[in-house]
Structure formats: C-alpha cells, structure tokens
Phi, psi and omega in degrees: 000130180285164184303325183291315178294324179295320177294319177295321180296317180297321181293317179297321179294320180298316180295322183285323184279333188227059179300328186294341181297330185251005183280151179284163172278176187300314183299313180297320180298315182290327175295318178298319178296316181298320179294318177300318178289326180297330182283001181267114181304320184299330179287314178299331185275359182301126186284331183284336184051049179218139179237125176257129186250133174214131176231133179228165175283132185301327185275315181254359178058029178247152175272086182273190184296319177297316179300320179295322176297319178293318178303316183297310178297325177293318177305310181297323180291316179294324182298325178286321184268340180234065185296339183270355184266146171271131182249130178220157175266142177294332180282349179256184180296131177240031177300141179083003178248125180285106186294339180275341181250337183289155175280138178246115178257108179256137178229146176229125183251154178217128177262125177232102178064239185269002184235137173246128181253135176232128178249126184246146175227128175260126181240153174276104183082176184297322184237022183280188181286152180281121181248352178196153178221153177210148177220127181227162175230151173213163182289127179299131182290129180281148177291143183266166176293145184296333185277354183286125185233135177255129177256113182282158178299148178297133177271114177205100187298334184271357176267149177279164185303323181291325177292318177300314179297316184295314180292324178295319178296319179299319181294319178298315181298320178295321178296321181291316186288317188272316189251350180060039174291144172270097192266145171291158182300133178294330176295323178292319181297322182291337179289338183284140180249097183300326180297315178296319181292320178294323177293322182289324188252341187064034187271161173284174182297315181295320178296317179295323180300317181291325178294316176299317177300319179297317182290331175281347179073041179248172182267326182222159179223142180250121181246130188228141177232145176242118182251137179264121178269302173224187180301326182236030178217123183223161175235129176254123181233131181219149180217147173256125181243145178274129184289326184298318184233005177075006182291145175272113182278318179219141174221126183227144179225130179229157174269150170232103185261064177192185178276183186286348182292342179244022181296332180301329178296312179295327177295323175294320176296319179296322178299317179292325177299318182291330179273356182071031178237148180270129181259121178262119182257135177270121182240121180285131177295137179272145178292153181293137179244119179288126184266315185211127169208084198050046189304126179072012180078036180301129185284138175296332181290325175300318176298317182296316181294316182292309181294317177297317180299317178301317183292312180304309185289332176290327175292318180297325179294320179297315181298316180293324174297323181292318176301315179299318178294323180292315180296324180295319177297316177302317183293328176295316177299317181298323179295319178298317178296320182295318181291331182274340184283144177250352182272127180295315181296319179293321176299319180298318179298313182296321181294321180297318179293320178301313177299320176300315177299321179299318179297317180293327176295319178298314180295321179294324178293321177294320178300317180302315181297317182296311182296323178298317180298315179295322177300318178297316182298314182289326176296319178295322177298314179298320176299317179298318182292328179293312189267334184241342182078184180202183182259119181235029184295337183263359187241349179090148180269146170275167174304148180307129180290143177281353183262145186212135172255142180218142172273117182250155181298152179234156178287340182265128183303134175078003184232082177293153183263142178260116185242143179255131181232149179228129180253152181240000000 
C-alpha cells in the first residue's frame, strides 16, 4: 500500500472510531435543530403561535435529567428563532394554550458511546400530522470527577450585581482556604443565567441549582442565600446538593449581626461550617469610645424640660385614669339604685346623673390617651438627649456631668459593650 492510501485509510478509521471529536456541543446542536424547524413554512403559519416542548429517552420514554437539559437548550434556541411564539413544556402548566392548535415539538434522544442523537418531530396539536422533522447530534457529556463542586453566586435581591460578585468570590476563596474544596471555574458559573433557566423550567432555587450543576458538569453544587432582617441583622443560609438525585447533603445557617462591611468574616465562618471545621477568627480589641459626657454640649435645661414633661404628663394621665375609675364605680352604684327604685321621678334623676357620668368618663378616657402620648414623646426626647446629645450652643452649658456612657471592647466580634461609669 502506498503512503497516500495508507494516510487515507488511517483518516477513515479515525472518523469511524471517533465521531464525537467532530460532533457539536448540546447548545450548537439545539440551535441547528431550531434553524431546521424555522425553515418550514407550516410552522411559521401556525395561528396559535405557541410551541409545546417534550423530550424523552428513546428507550424508556421518560423525561430524565438528560432530556431536561435538552429541553432547556431547545427552549432557549426556539426563543431566539421564534420570538413571537409562546413556549411551554408539556411537563409544566399549559393553561391558556389550545392543545389542538398549538405546535407540538417532540424529541427522542439516544446515547451511543460518545455521541448523542436527538430526533425531533413537529406536529399540529398533540396527536396531529407531522409537518416538520429535524435530527441533530452532539457529543455525549462525560461524567465529571466526584470532587468537583460549583459554587453559585449568592442570592440577595437587594444587593447590586457588583456586590453579589464580590461577596460570592469572597465565599469561594473562603471555601478553598478553609475546606480545600475542588471548585469549578467561577467564570464558567458566571456564564449560567439562573433567570433564564428558572423561566424555562419554572423551577425553585434548589431545583434550578441542580440543573445548573448538571450543565456545568459537576458532582455537587453549593447554593447560598443572604436574607436581610434589619439594617444590621442578616441571615446566611447555604446548602450542598448532590447533582445526581437533588438531595441536600449539608445545610447550614448562621447569623450576621453587623453591617455588610464585615460580611467576609461571616462568610469564612459559613465555609467552615459547611466543611465541618471550626474557624477561629482573630479580632483586634477596639479602643473604648466615649459616647456621652454632656455629649455635643447637651443642655441641662433640655434634660429638665424633657424629663419634667414626661413626669408631669404621666401624673396627669394617672389623675385622669383615677377620675375615670371613680365615675365608673359611681355608675355601678347608680345602676343598682335604678334597678331597686320604683319611683319614676327618682329613676329619672338617677338616669340623668348616670348619663352625666358617662360623658365625663368619655372625656377622662380621651385625656388618658392624650397624656400617655405626650408622656411617650417627652420620654423619647429624654432618651435621645441621653444617647445622642443635642446642640446647646444657644442655651449655655451646665456643669460637667459626673455620669458617663462609654463603648468598651467586647470579646464577641462586632459587638461593643455599653458601660455606665460614675466619677466622684
């Protein structure tokens, strides 16, 4: 055999033995299928403008995990080439779609070695005539190493994209440092669009996380959420899920009692919790910060007005309440006298007195509400003066107070202790 024939024979053997080397990937294959369907006039002429998608395994006729991945990519491809059509999955809700008029795109896939073949048929309605067909192939996805883990971006709707990326990268770094996880590339994770996947499947966050993990070719996925309770109180929740069966292997939740500037500390703690390791954080003690010592020149007269006002109105409230109780007691007695009396004139007199008391009780009750509200206002004012101080440049300073509040270091990170001191 001459050299040319030998080279041609080797090339033919390579083509026959390794077709997957030249096969498209899943995304390219689905785009090709969508283009083939787009070229069929009967599809464009569909009056319902709706496409129902279903893909099953050729052998067991079930929509398994591979079939779902094919459905997702086909959905995205059809969405690009058929923008005027409504797209739905047969396995999801199809409310509002006329099943007799909508297009049904059915697909069956078969894996043979390194190549997966998918054959599509477009029908008019669920059981209508076949109006178009398409067949594509793509390289079968190879199984990944068990240790490969994808860490999804942190879910926090109130953070901007830059903050989400920064905190997510901090968390990935913490997982590598603390737990020695073998992480999938963050660049590959960033290419995934959870919103599109959720739109396509209508899945929950956990379900979407496993679908993303499958498409990334990993064995496990870590999904994390940050919940805001108040301005300085958050909850971090994270879980490790198995891609094969969607099971939650580990789930941990911790508190973050500070603002977001120190969130990296809590992310390190969370990484240690997921790895089953205790993370010891070194926290430098902060110097004591004096909060108030006639802080900001708070006037002694302001304290007198605030404290005195709260005291006066609280006493007025007590007096009004006492008046109300006395009148209520009198009316109980008048009711007893009214029931025991047989004289019409005497009953009329008792009733008039009873009605007068009722009017006075209504007024006393209103006074109690008013005085209570004013007491709260003055008490809040006094509290503001104690903790935050005020401007007394126009009223003159009182002698320096012997009382002082100070923020002292605490053993617990991010939580200074408030201490009261008195000097003599």
